[in-house]
C-alpha distance (Angstrom), angle and dihedral (degrees) to the residues before:
residue distance angle dihedral
M1 . . .
S2 3.81 . .
S3 3.81 121.2 .
S4 3.82 115.4 -88.9
S5 3.79 140.2 155.9
C6 3.79 121.9 -77.8
R7 3.79 110.6 -94.3
Y8 3.85 94.2 -145.5
T9 3.79 117.2 122.1
F10 3.81 130.9 174.7
D11 3.77 114.2 -141.2
P12 3.83 111.8 -164.0
S13 3.78 90.7 -163.0
V14 3.77 88.6 69.6
Q15 3.83 91.8 52.7
T16 3.74 102.8 45.2
D17 3.82 93.1 -170.8
A18 3.79 92.8 55.6
H19 3.76 118.1 121.9
L20 3.84 94.1 -142.9
Q21 3.78 115.3 97.9
T22 3.84 100.3 -162.1
T23 3.78 136.2 36.2
W24 3.78 112.2 -81.5
E25 3.85 120.5 -144.1
C26 3.77 121.8 -158.5
P27 3.85 112.1 -111.1
H28 3.84 95.4 -159.7
E29 3.76 128.9 100.6
A30 3.77 116.8 -105.3
H31 3.75 120.3 -112.0
P32 3.80 111.4 -92.6
E33 3.79 89.7 -113.9
S34 3.83 98.4 37.5
E35 3.78 142.9 53.8
F36 3.80 88.8 -127.5
C37 3.76 136.0 61.7
V38 3.80 120.8 -110.6
F39 3.81 88.4 -98.8
H40 3.80 95.9 56.1
M41 3.79 105.5 32.1
S42 3.78 114.4 105.4
R43 3.73 121.7 -96.3
D44 3.79 92.1 -112.0
E45 3.79 90.1 52.4
R46 3.81 92.0 49.7
A47 3.77 89.5 50.8
S48 3.81 91.9 50.0
L49 3.79 91.1 49.1
D50 3.79 92.3 44.5
V51 3.85 93.3 -119.9
T52 3.82 107.3 161.3
G53 3.76 132.6 -165.1
D54 3.80 90.0 -104.8
D55 3.79 89.3 55.9
I56 3.80 89.6 54.5
V57 3.81 91.9 47.5
D58 3.80 90.2 50.8
E59 3.79 90.3 49.7
L60 3.79 90.4 48.2
R61 3.81 91.5 51.0
A62 3.75 90.7 48.4
N63 3.78 90.2 52.7
L64 3.78 90.0 54.2
Q65 3.81 88.9 66.2
S66 3.76 93.8 54.1
P67 3.78 118.5 103.9
D68 3.80 87.8 -141.1
T69 3.82 103.5 94.3
R70 3.83 92.4 -163.0
V71 3.77 92.3 70.1
N72 3.82 88.4 73.5
E73 3.77 90.2 65.5
Y74 3.81 116.2 100.5
V75 3.80 101.2 168.4
G76 3.80 112.4 174.5
A77 3.80 93.2 2.6
D78 3.80 119.8 162.8
L79 3.76 104.2 -144.0
P80 3.78 137.8 176.5
H81 3.77 123.2 -134.7
L82 3.80 108.5 -50.4
S83 3.78 114.0 -150.7
L84 3.80 114.5 -162.5
T85 3.80 97.1 157.6
Y86 3.77 115.9 156.4
Q87 3.81 90.0 -0.4
D88 3.77 128.0 131.7
I89 3.79 107.9 -139.0
N90 3.78 106.5 -161.4
G91 3.78 120.8 151.7
A92 3.79 133.5 -163.0
T93 3.81 88.7 -109.1
N94 3.78 134.2 36.3
H95 3.76 92.6 -120.9
V96 3.80 111.0 135.2
L97 3.78 126.1 -115.9
N98 3.79 102.2 -107.5
F99 3.81 115.5 -155.8
Q100 3.78 94.1 159.8
H101 3.84 111.8 162.9
A102 3.81 89.1 -0.3
D103 3.79 123.9 146.6
I104 3.80 108.7 -138.9
E105 3.77 126.2 179.1
G106 3.77 91.0 -150.7
L107 3.77 144.1 -27.5
D108 3.80 118.5 -148.5
L109 3.82 119.1 -174.9
T110 3.80 96.6 157.9
H111 3.84 110.7 162.5
G112 3.78 86.7 -6.7
R113 3.78 132.3 125.6
L114 3.78 126.3 -134.4
D115 3.76 114.9 -169.0
Q116 3.80 92.2 175.2
G117 3.76 122.9 78.8
L118 3.80 117.3 -104.7
I119 3.80 127.2 -138.3
L120 3.78 118.5 -167.5
R121 3.75 95.0 156.5
E122 3.80 112.8 160.4
A123 3.80 88.7 -9.5
T124 3.80 126.2 138.5
V125 3.78 117.0 -131.1
D126 3.80 125.2 -178.9
R127 3.81 96.0 -158.5
L128 3.79 131.4 4.3
K129 3.79 117.9 -165.5
L130 3.79 120.5 179.1
D131 3.79 102.5 153.3
E132 3.82 111.5 163.2
A133 3.80 89.8 -10.2
V134 3.79 123.5 146.3
V135 3.80 117.5 -142.0
T136 3.79 113.0 -175.4
G137 3.78 98.2 179.5
D138 3.79 133.4 63.5
V139 3.81 119.1 -73.0
D140 3.75 114.1 -147.8
A141 3.80 109.4 -174.2
R142 3.76 99.4 149.0
E143 3.79 113.5 161.8
V144 3.79 90.8 0.5
T145 3.79 117.3 156.8
V146 3.77 117.9 -143.3
T147 3.79 110.8 -171.3
G148 3.79 95.8 -174.3
A149 3.76 136.3 34.5
V150 3.78 126.3 -42.3
T151 3.78 116.0 -153.4
A152 3.77 123.9 177.8
D153 3.79 102.3 155.3
E154 3.79 112.5 169.5
A155 3.80 90.6 -4.9
T156 3.81 120.5 149.1
F157 3.83 123.8 -141.7
E158 3.78 109.2 -170.2
Q159 3.81 97.0 -176.0
D160 3.78 136.8 35.9
V161 3.79 119.1 -46.5
R162 3.79 121.4 -160.7
F163 3.76 123.6 -170.9
S164 3.79 93.9 153.7
G165 3.80 112.2 157.7
A166 3.80 90.9 5.0
T167 3.77 121.9 153.5
F168 3.79 118.6 -142.1
R169 3.79 111.2 -170.9
G170 3.79 95.5 176.2
E171 3.76 135.9 41.2
V172 3.79 119.2 -50.3
R173 3.80 115.2 -154.4
C174 3.79 121.0 179.0
D175 3.81 101.3 156.7
E176 3.80 113.5 168.4
T177 3.79 90.6 -1.8
V178 3.80 117.2 157.5
F179 3.81 119.5 -142.0
Q180 3.81 107.6 -171.8
G181 3.82 96.5 172.8
D182 3.80 133.1 48.6
T183 3.79 109.7 -61.4
S184 3.77 129.4 -163.4
F185 3.77 132.2 -166.3
A186 3.81 90.9 159.2
D187 3.81 114.0 154.9
A188 3.80 89.9 2.2
T189 3.80 119.7 147.1
F190 3.80 120.5 -142.2
H191 3.81 110.7 -164.7
G192 3.79 94.5 175.0
T193 3.77 132.0 42.0
A194 3.80 115.4 -54.3
R195 3.78 118.2 -150.4
F196 3.77 122.4 -174.8
R197 3.78 97.2 158.4
N198 3.77 117.9 164.7
V199 3.81 89.5 -2.1
E200 3.82 116.5 161.0
T201 3.78 125.4 -149.5
S202 3.76 132.9 -179.2
G203 3.82 115.5 154.1
S204 3.77 129.1 -176.2
S205 3.79 105.1 -94.8
H206 3.80 137.8 -2.4
V207 3.76 94.9 -162.8
L208 3.81 96.2 87.6
E209 3.80 100.3 21.8
D210 3.76 140.6 -6.3
H211 3.76 121.7 -89.3
I212 3.79 89.9 -120.3
T213 3.75 127.0 10.0
F214 3.78 135.1 -170.0
A215 3.79 93.0 172.1
D216 3.81 112.4 161.8
A217 3.77 90.8 -3.1
T218 3.82 119.6 151.2
F219 3.78 121.9 -139.3
R220 3.82 109.3 -168.1
D221 3.79 94.8 177.5
D222 3.78 134.2 32.7
A223 3.78 115.6 -47.3
S224 3.80 122.0 -159.6
F225 3.78 127.2 -170.3
R226 3.79 94.8 161.8
Q227 3.83 114.9 165.3
A228 3.81 91.3 -3.4
L229 3.80 118.7 155.6
F230 3.79 111.9 -138.2
D231 3.77 127.2 -178.6
Y232 3.80 106.2 -172.0
V233 3.80 112.7 -7.6
T234 3.78 137.3 165.8
F235 3.80 131.1 -163.0
D236 3.83 93.8 171.5
G237 3.78 111.3 162.3
A238 3.83 93.6 0.4
R239 3.83 120.6 150.8
F240 3.79 122.4 -141.8
T241 3.80 106.2 -170.8
A242 3.83 92.6 175.1
G243 3.77 133.0 29.2
S244 3.80 121.7 -39.5
D245 3.79 122.3 -157.3
F246 3.81 121.6 -162.5
E247 3.80 97.7 153.9
H248 3.81 115.1 154.7
V249 3.82 91.6 -1.7
E250 3.82 114.6 156.1
F251 3.81 115.9 -144.9
E252 3.80 104.7 -167.7
G253 3.80 94.1 175.3
D254 3.78 134.9 28.9
A255 3.80 115.4 -40.7
R256 3.78 120.0 -162.2
F257 3.79 126.4 -166.4
D258 3.82 98.1 160.4
G259 3.79 112.9 160.3
V260 3.80 93.4 -0.7
R261 3.80 116.7 155.7
F262 3.81 119.2 -148.0
N263 3.82 108.8 -168.9
E264 3.79 94.2 -178.8
M265 3.81 132.9 28.1
A266 3.79 114.7 -39.3
D267 3.78 109.7 -152.1
F268 3.83 118.2 -162.1
D269 3.81 96.7 152.0
E270 3.81 112.8 161.3
A271 3.81 92.6 -7.3
R272 3.78 114.9 152.7
F273 3.81 125.2 -141.0
D274 3.81 109.9 -168.0
D275 3.79 94.6 177.7
D276 3.80 134.5 29.3
A277 3.79 118.9 -41.6
S278 3.77 127.2 -166.7
F279 3.82 129.3 -164.5
A280 3.80 94.6 162.9
N281 3.82 112.5 163.5
A282 3.79 90.5 -4.1
R283 3.81 115.9 154.6
F284 3.78 122.6 -142.5
M285 3.82 110.1 -168.7
Q286 3.81 96.4 -177.6
L287 3.80 136.7 16.8
A288 3.83 114.6 -24.2
E289 3.78 111.0 -155.5
F290 3.81 117.8 -161.3
R291 3.82 98.7 150.6
G292 3.77 113.2 157.2
V293 3.79 92.3 -2.4
E294 3.85 118.1 154.6
F295 3.79 122.2 -143.9
N296 3.77 99.9 -173.9
G297 3.79 98.1 163.6
G298 3.77 130.3 -153.8
S299 3.79 135.1 -96.1
R300 3.82 96.3 -84.9
T301 3.77 105.9 108.2
T302 3.83 95.2 -172.0
H303 3.79 92.2 65.8
D304 3.78 131.4 66.4
D305 3.77 111.2 -113.7
V306 3.78 88.8 -133.0
T307 3.79 130.3 7.1
F308 3.77 131.3 -168.7
E309 3.79 91.9 170.9
G310 3.78 110.4 162.3
A311 3.79 93.3 -1.3
T312 3.79 119.4 150.1
F313 3.80 124.3 -145.3
E314 3.78 110.6 -167.4
G315 3.80 92.7 179.7
E316 3.77 134.1 30.4
A317 3.81 121.9 -47.6
D318 3.79 121.2 -153.0
Y319 3.83 120.3 -164.2
K320 3.81 95.1 158.8
L321 3.82 111.9 160.9
A322 3.79 90.5 -1.8
R323 3.83 119.8 152.1
F324 3.79 122.6 -140.4
R325 3.77 135.3 180.0
Y326 3.84 115.2 -176.3
S327 3.84 103.1 -0.9
D328 3.77 133.6 179.0
F329 3.82 124.6 -161.8
K330 3.79 98.3 154.8
D331 3.80 115.2 149.5
A332 3.81 90.7 5.5
V333 3.83 116.6 146.3
F334 3.79 122.5 -146.2
K335 3.79 110.7 -171.7
G336 3.78 93.5 177.8
A337 3.77 133.9 40.1
V338 3.79 117.7 -57.8
S339 3.79 126.2 -160.7
F340 3.80 128.5 -159.5
D341 3.82 90.8 166.1
R342 3.84 108.2 166.5
A343 3.81 90.9 -9.8
T344 3.79 117.6 154.8
F345 3.81 125.1 -139.4
T346 3.79 108.7 -173.5
A347 3.82 96.9 179.9
R348 3.83 139.5 21.1
T349 3.81 118.2 -29.6
D350 3.82 120.4 -161.3
C351 3.80 112.1 -162.8
Y352 3.79 101.0 148.6
R353 3.78 119.2 145.5
L354 3.77 88.4 17.9
R355 3.80 116.6 160.4
V356 3.81 121.3 -157.4
D357 3.78 119.6 177.9
G358 3.80 96.2 178.9
A359 3.80 132.2 49.2
F360 3.82 114.9 -52.6
D361 3.79 114.0 -148.2
L362 3.81 120.8 -164.4
S363 3.81 95.9 155.7
L364 3.80 112.0 157.6
A365 3.80 90.1 -8.9
S366 3.80 116.2 153.2
F367 3.80 125.5 -144.6
G368 3.79 113.6 -168.3
G369 3.81 95.8 175.8
Q370 3.77 134.8 37.1
A371 3.79 115.7 -50.8
N372 3.80 118.7 -156.7
F373 3.82 121.0 -169.8
D374 3.82 97.1 157.0
D375 3.82 118.1 156.4
S376 3.81 92.1 5.6
E377 3.79 124.9 146.1
F378 3.79 124.9 -140.9
H379 3.78 112.7 -173.4
D380 3.80 97.2 -179.7
A381 3.78 135.7 35.5
V382 3.81 119.4 -44.3
V383 3.80 114.6 -152.2
A384 3.80 116.5 -171.2
E385 3.78 98.6 152.1
E386 3.80 114.0 161.2
A387 3.81 90.7 0.1
T388 3.81 115.7 151.9
F389 3.80 123.7 -140.6
G390 3.77 105.5 -169.0
S391 3.80 95.2 -178.7
D392 3.82 136.3 25.2
A393 3.79 115.1 -39.9
S394 3.80 125.5 -166.2
F395 3.80 128.9 -163.9
E396 3.82 97.6 162.8
A397 3.81 116.9 161.8
V398 3.79 90.7 -0.8
E399 3.82 117.7 157.7
F400 3.81 113.5 -139.0
Q401 3.79 101.6 -172.1
S402 3.80 94.1 179.6
N403 3.82 136.8 21.2
A404 3.80 117.3 -34.8
R405 3.77 115.1 -159.1
F406 3.82 119.8 -169.7
G407 3.81 96.0 158.1
E408 3.82 112.5 166.9
A409 3.80 91.4 -5.5
R410 3.80 114.9 155.7
F411 3.79 120.4 -136.5
E412 3.82 103.7 -173.8
E413 3.80 95.3 177.9
D414 3.80 134.3 23.9
V415 3.80 119.5 -37.8
R416 3.79 126.5 -172.0
F417 3.82 127.6 -161.7
N418 3.80 92.5 164.8
A419 3.82 113.5 159.5
A420 3.80 90.6 -0.8
T421 3.78 117.9 149.3
F422 3.80 121.3 -141.7
R423 3.82 108.9 -168.5
G424 3.79 94.4 172.6
L425 3.78 132.1 40.6
A426 3.81 111.3 -48.6
S427 3.80 110.9 -153.1
F428 3.81 123.9 -173.1
R429 3.81 95.8 158.7
G430 3.78 110.9 167.0
A431 3.80 93.0 -4.0
F432 3.81 118.9 156.7
F433 3.79 119.7 -137.8
Q434 3.77 100.1 -175.2
G435 3.79 107.2 162.3
E436 3.77 120.7 138.9
L437 3.80 116.7 -80.3
Q438 3.81 108.5 -100.8
H439 3.80 128.9 -170.8
L440 3.80 98.3 -146.9
E441 3.78 103.9 35.0
A442 3.79 135.7 29.2
N443 3.80 115.9 -122.5
A444 3.80 90.1 -139.7
S445 3.76 110.1 45.4
F446 3.80 128.2 -179.7
N447 3.82 94.8 162.4
G448 3.79 112.3 159.1
A449 3.82 92.1 1.1
T450 3.81 120.0 145.4
F451 3.79 124.4 -141.6
E452 3.80 108.0 -167.6
A453 3.80 94.3 176.6
G454 3.78 130.8 27.8
A455 3.79 121.0 -40.6
E456 3.81 117.3 -148.8
F457 3.79 120.2 -165.1
E458 3.79 96.1 150.9
A459 3.84 112.7 159.8
A460 3.83 90.7 -1.8
N461 3.79 116.5 153.4
F462 3.83 119.9 -140.5
T463 3.79 130.5 -176.1
S464 3.79 91.8 -171.3
A465 3.82 124.4 -8.1
S466 3.77 134.5 -179.5
F467 3.80 126.2 -163.9
W468 3.81 96.3 168.4
E469 3.79 116.1 163.8
T470 3.81 88.0 -6.0
T471 3.78 116.7 158.4
F472 3.79 122.2 -139.0
H473 3.79 118.5 -172.8
D474 3.79 93.0 -177.3
R475 3.81 141.3 19.3
A476 3.80 116.5 -45.3
D477 3.78 114.1 -148.4
F478 3.82 115.7 -150.8
R479 3.82 95.7 154.0
Q480 3.83 113.9 154.8
S481 3.81 90.4 0.9
D482 3.80 119.9 145.1
F483 3.82 125.0 -142.1
E484 3.78 125.0 -178.4
T485 3.76 85.9 -169.7
A486 3.80 131.2 -6.3
R487 3.80 139.3 -178.7
F488 3.81 118.9 -156.2
R489 3.75 130.1 179.0
V490 3.76 106.5 154.6
L491 3.78 127.2 -166.1
V492 3.80 118.0 -149.8
G493 3.80 115.5 -124.5
D494 3.78 131.4 -157.5
R495 3.82 93.3 -58.6
D496 3.78 133.6 45.3
T497 3.76 112.7 -87.9
Y498 3.74 139.8 178.7
L499 3.79 136.7 -174.5
D500 3.77 116.0 -120.8
F501 3.84 113.1 -151.9
T502 3.79 96.5 166.4
D503 3.82 109.1 159.7
A504 3.81 89.7 -2.4
T505 3.81 126.6 138.2
L506 3.80 122.4 -135.9
D507 3.79 108.2 179.3
G508 3.77 94.2 179.4
G509 3.76 148.0 -27.4
T510 3.80 137.1 87.8
I511 3.77 135.1 -61.3
S512 3.77 110.4 -167.4
Q513 3.78 125.5 -174.2
G514 3.78 110.1 -139.8
S515 3.78 123.8 -124.2
G516 3.80 91.1 -103.1
E517 3.77 130.4 58.9
P518 3.80 108.8 -16.7
T519 3.81 119.0 -117.5
P520 3.84 119.6 -132.4
Y521 3.81 117.3 -128.0
D522 3.80 119.9 -159.6
L523 3.81 108.7 -148.8
T524 3.78 96.7 172.4
R525 3.83 109.1 158.0
A526 3.79 88.1 -11.8
T527 3.80 123.1 143.2
I528 3.80 115.6 -133.0
G529 3.77 124.1 -175.4
D530 3.78 129.7 171.2
L531 3.78 91.9 -5.8
T532 3.80 122.2 153.8
L533 3.78 117.8 -148.0
E534 3.81 116.8 -157.3
G535 3.76 127.5 -169.4
G536 3.79 104.3 -153.5
G537 3.79 90.8 -139.9
N538 3.82 95.0 -36.4
E539 3.79 99.9 86.4
H540 3.82 92.0 139.1
Q541 3.83 89.0 62.8
L542 3.80 99.1 31.0
L543 3.80 102.7 113.0
D544 3.80 91.9 40.6
H545 3.79 87.9 79.2
F546 3.80 96.2 53.0
R547 3.79 116.7 80.6
F548 3.81 106.9 -144.8
C549 3.79 107.7 -169.1
L550 3.80 119.7 153.1
T551 3.78 85.1 -23.4
E552 3.77 116.6 170.1
F553 3.79 107.7 -133.0
D554 3.80 101.0 -158.9
R555 3.83 99.7 -165.2
F556 3.76 89.8 -41.9
D557 3.80 109.6 172.9
F558 3.82 111.5 -126.3
S559 3.81 91.5 175.6
D560 3.82 91.2 89.7
H561 3.80 88.3 62.1
H562 3.84 103.3 42.4
G563 3.77 91.7 113.7
Y564 3.80 92.7 55.2
L565 3.80 92.1 42.8
E566 3.81 94.2 50.3
R567 3.80 90.8 50.3
N568 3.80 89.8 50.8
D569 3.83 97.4 43.6
W570 3.82 90.4 -106.5
T571 3.78 92.2 -67.9
I572 3.79 113.9 155.9
H573 3.81 102.8 161.0
D574 3.80 96.5 69.0
F575 3.80 109.0 104.8
V576 3.79 130.6 -168.1
G577 3.77 108.1 -153.6
N578 3.77 133.7 174.5
G579 3.77 139.8 -144.9
A580 3.81 91.9 -63.1
T581 3.80 95.9 54.5
G582 3.78 128.4 72.8
Q583 3.80 108.1 94.3
F584 3.77 108.6 84.1
A585 3.76 132.2 172.4
V586 3.84 91.3 -126.9
E587 3.78 129.3 26.4
L588 3.78 118.5 -134.3
T589 3.80 101.4 -113.2
P590 3.83 120.6 160.6
D591 3.82 93.2 -97.4
I592 3.81 91.0 50.4
I593 3.79 91.5 47.7
E594 3.80 90.1 49.1
E595 3.82 90.9 53.4
T596 3.80 91.1 46.5
Y597 3.82 91.7 56.2
R598 3.81 90.7 45.3
K599 3.80 89.3 57.5
A600 3.80 90.8 46.6
Q601 3.82 89.7 49.9
D602 3.81 91.9 50.9
S603 3.77 90.4 51.4
A604 3.79 93.0 49.0
N605 3.80 89.7 50.3
A606 3.79 90.8 50.1
V607 3.80 92.8 56.4
G608 3.82 94.5 38.9
D609 3.77 95.5 -111.3
T610 3.81 96.7 149.5
P611 3.83 98.3 173.6
A612 3.77 91.7 53.1
S613 3.80 91.4 44.1
R614 3.82 91.9 53.7
E615 3.78 93.8 47.4
F616 3.81 94.7 47.1
E617 3.79 89.7 48.6
F618 3.78 88.9 53.9
K619 3.81 89.7 51.8
R620 3.74 91.3 45.3
Y621 3.82 94.6 56.2
Y622 3.77 92.1 41.5
Y623 3.81 91.4 58.8
N624 3.80 89.7 42.3
R625 3.80 86.7 63.5
Q626 3.79 90.4 47.3
K627 3.79 89.7 51.4
N628 3.79 93.5 50.9
F629 3.79 92.2 44.5
D630 3.85 89.5 54.5
I631 3.78 89.2 50.4
I632 3.80 91.9 51.7
L633 3.80 91.1 50.9
N634 3.78 101.6 38.5
E635 3.82 109.4 24.0
Y636 3.79 104.1 89.5
S637 3.79 94.9 174.6
L638 3.81 92.9 71.8
N639 3.79 116.2 108.7
T640 3.79 121.2 -136.2
W641 3.80 95.0 -95.6
A642 3.79 93.8 50.0
R643 3.77 91.8 45.6
G644 3.80 90.0 50.2
K645 3.80 90.8 52.7
K646 3.77 90.0 51.9
V647 3.80 90.7 50.2
A648 3.80 89.7 51.2
S649 3.78 90.4 48.4
V650 3.80 90.9 51.7
G651 3.79 90.6 48.5
L652 3.78 94.1 49.3
N653 3.80 90.8 45.7
T654 3.79 89.7 51.9
L655 3.80 91.1 49.3
M656 3.79 91.8 50.4
Q657 3.76 92.1 49.2
V658 3.79 95.4 46.5
T659 3.78 96.9 44.0
C660 3.78 108.1 36.2
G661 3.79 106.0 -2.4
Y662 3.83 89.8 -113.7
G663 3.80 90.1 -52.8
N664 3.80 93.2 -50.6
R665 3.81 101.2 95.2
L666 3.84 107.1 70.1
P667 3.84 95.5 166.9
R668 3.78 90.2 52.6
I669 3.81 96.9 51.7
A670 3.81 90.3 41.3
A671 3.77 89.4 54.0
F672 3.80 91.6 48.3
T673 3.76 92.1 47.4
F674 3.81 97.5 48.4
L675 3.80 102.6 30.3
L676 3.82 101.7 39.9
P677 3.86 92.5 77.1
A678 3.80 89.1 55.5
L679 3.81 88.8 56.3
F680 3.81 89.7 50.9
G681 3.83 88.8 48.4
L682 3.80 90.5 56.8
C683 3.80 89.0 52.2
Y684 3.82 90.3 52.5
A685 3.79 90.4 49.6
L686 3.81 91.2 59.1
G687 3.79 90.7 70.2
G688 3.74 121.8 -160.6
P689 3.83 109.0 93.2
F690 3.84 87.2 -4.5
L691 3.84 93.2 54.5
T692 3.76 119.0 138.2
Q693 3.79 132.5 178.6
A694 3.82 86.9 -92.6
G695 3.81 88.3 73.5
S696 3.79 135.6 -131.7
V697 3.77 128.4 -69.8
F698 3.77 87.4 -132.7
D699 3.82 91.9 59.9
P700 3.79 108.8 24.8
A701 3.77 91.9 153.7
A702 3.80 91.1 68.0
V703 3.77 89.1 70.9
D704 3.79 93.9 32.3
K705 3.85 93.9 -113.9
T706 3.72 139.1 118.8
T707 3.81 120.9 -107.8
M708 3.79 92.5 -104.7
E709 3.80 91.5 49.8
V710 3.84 89.9 52.3
L711 3.79 90.8 49.0
F712 3.78 92.6 47.8
D713 3.84 94.3 47.4
N714 3.85 91.6 49.8
V715 3.79 92.2 49.8
Y716 3.79 89.5 46.1
Y717 3.83 89.7 51.2
S718 3.85 89.9 50.2
Y719 3.76 93.7 53.2
I720 3.83 95.5 47.5
S721 3.80 89.2 47.2
F722 3.84 91.1 48.3
S723 3.79 90.4 48.9
T724 3.84 90.0 47.2
V725 3.82 90.6 -128.0
G726 3.81 93.4 126.0
Y727 3.86 106.0 -175.4
G728 3.81 91.9 -176.6
D729 3.80 95.6 -131.3
I730 3.83 90.9 114.5
N731 3.76 125.0 35.5
P732 3.83 133.2 -174.6
L733 3.79 116.1 -104.5
G734 3.84 106.1 175.6
P735 3.80 121.8 69.4
A736 3.79 92.8 -118.7
A737 3.79 90.4 48.4
R738 3.79 90.5 54.5
V739 3.89 90.9 50.7
L740 3.77 92.5 48.7
A741 3.78 92.7 47.1
A742 3.81 90.7 51.6
S743 3.83 93.1 47.1
Q744 3.77 93.8 48.8
G745 3.79 91.3 68.3
M746 3.79 90.6 55.6
L747 3.80 92.9 44.6
N748 3.77 88.1 52.8
G749 3.82 90.3 61.3
L750 3.79 92.0 45.3
F751 3.78 99.3 47.1
F752 3.78 96.1 40.5
T753 3.78 89.1 49.9
L754 3.79 90.9 51.1
L755 3.80 90.4 46.3
T756 3.78 91.9 50.6
F757 3.82 90.5 46.9
T758 3.80 91.2 50.8
L759 3.81 92.6 46.5
F760 3.77 92.3 51.2
K761 3.84 90.9 49.6
R762 3.78 89.9 49.9
V763 3.79 93.2 48.9
L764 3.79 98.4 40.4
G765 3.79 95.0 37.3
G766 3.79 92.1 -140.7
S767 3.76 132.1 131.7
């Protein structure tokens, strides 16, 4: 048979999905014994004509030397396994090898070099082996179908590689492969395992497209990219139906995972993102591992360095020890537990409208920039113990459905929990709220917040705090807490509540009782400074709801409450509790009450409030007598001498109270001093044992006087005896008169001393 052209043609109208637009005619010569060339004859015909794979390779290499570029086109060819191992494929022209729509049993370029481009578009290949191969031209394998394994370990592709829409039915292994041009696996489907471990990509430009893309790809078996080095890469819309491994991957450029679905565990442990990363609207159906991951971000300040906006985590999410710069989790949903244990956020963090159904762990996490959790919902426990917020933090309108633990957390700038709801125990034990003191706004604000269970702020430290219109449904524990300034107006919830400030320090601020049910405040052993107490319409009962017990009044101004104190006989230790009160650190015994009034007196002295100082001193000595009286009655270990001293002390105390009110009742001692002699004079006027030379009102005639003259002379005698003048014109006659006359001289010294003492206290204003 004479030589003629191959009769094979490819009609795209027959294959409606073909990329070709016009009918392609084969440019090769037909086999001498066939109407078709060796590339297009059937496999049975090749076998009958003894045409081997080596023969086809030899023919292919020969065509490479032809100046006719069309001879490198093998569209629709039906080829056996082509072995090009250790071969250097370098033609006379740069025209690519075109196997478009071909059906190839296998292509093996192991350790080989292909300087031509390669087109496998819409071809079907049983096996593709490119281990340690070097391909310097473009590879266009769009919509190729590989029914067997693909291996390209340690291969190098110097130009663009396109496997867009490809179908890989077997294993794909590209470990340590280098892609130097733009590479695309977009819309590809991987039915077997896909391994791109230690792969390196660079590409020419990320402005128009990514260096490597797996956008909308489907991985039906495990996919591993461990220790890969990506420049700019996208997995947007990809589907991982089995496990995905990105451990230790380095993303030097942008990395996009928008809309990706991970059906099994997604492992990004210790991956590093050196530019922007996006997981917007991604869906993680099982465990999402991001332990030790680094999101370092790029230089573009208008973009978040990493975003998980709108992402959904159906299982657990673990960001333990992760590092973030600008990060965005707004509208993300975590249906399992999520951990940011010891994570570091060096810049702004947006987590508003976050929803977490499982436990949320922020233990030892560090936020260097602003952190925003506004309008978020946490349905399980929140643990942020020892977390550090280095800039402003906001938890406004957050719903804490379970326990919230912020023990020993540090808020170094402003923090807002306004309108937040704590349905479980809220614990801020030992937390530090250290923002700068501001005149218009508190740096720790819980305004309008609701605590439905217990609230624990024990040993917390506040620069400026506000709990205005805050609702507590249970006891609020502020023991040992420290406030430079504080604002409290508490609303009572469904159950009785009270605020326990035992051993706390309130240097300044305002505590205002609302217009409704008053809230008890326990100030046992607390220190209060320039603190204003407001009644909210109940000024006449205001201090009844503050338990002052061993309270340190550090220049506290009682003058604002003189009206209340005067109405209540200057009593400050009486306390009206409710069903939530009853267990106090210190019981109000007489000695404790005495010490409480001593502290109040010292404070009144310090601010120059003399009326308050006098009244508190009176209370102090009164309860001193009660204390000693209890000791006399109940302390059986006292010996006779000690008990006698206590009795004397009680007697002297009683005398001081009755006569001069401990030096604070000038009218009383003046009355005693100037009216007591008149009482003695009346006794003298009775006669009998009290008879004096002035006579008796019952027998005025005996001294030749009227009754009024007798009465006057006896009163006169009493006053000169009391004043120790003793003119001698009247002398006592009865035995009782002589005793009274002798005692009046001593009483003169006592009462004038007490009067002088009281006068000096009144003039000098001292204690």
